[in-house]
Residue, then its C-alpha position, 0 to 999 in steps of 0.5 A: m598199260i592200263e585196262r578201261e572198258a575190255c580195251l588196252y591203252s598205251y601212253f607214249s612220246s613221238p616227234i608229233g607229240p604225246l600219243l594214246l595207243t589203243s589195243d586196236g590199233e587206233a592212235l589218238t593224239g593231240l593229249h594236251l593239257p589246258e594251259e593256265r598262264g601265271k605263276p605257280p604257288v612259291k614253295a619256299l625262299r631259301p639264299v642260294h649262290w648262284g656264282r658269277a650269275s648272281r654276282d657271287e653272292f646269296v640271293e634269295t631264291e624262290i623255290f617251286q614244287l614241281e607238282a604245283v606247276k600248271a602247264g602254261n605256268a611261267i617261272h622268272g629266274p633265280a628260282i628252284v623247282e624241286h621234286s623228290a626224283t630230280t631239281f630243276a634250276i632257273p637262273p638268274g636272268r632265265r625264264a622255264e615256261l612248262d608246256g601242254h605237253h609237260i616240257f619245260h622251255l627254258t628261255d632268256m628273259e629278253d627273249t620273252s614279250n608276253g610279261h608275266r611274273 
């Protein structure tokens, strides 16, 4: 909990999205980060073996830092998103987009029609 202006706040997820609950019982919904279309900065390139998805060969793969990915950014595979506590692999032919609630949506690239890369 965060104390601010003599009121306590608690942040949590719910079926309707993120909520900020105040100590007086008021729930503030609609906490949604502004979205920035495009691609986050590439941290590095690394050869990665993706098995059958890369025809059993190493493929030069873009590496991204999770903290640099903004809501609305899309990453096309093959790619890897790194963080000190986790690693998120995006295989060839797949696309991951981070929404305004900081949830990644992984889809087949054939299913995407907005065309950013």
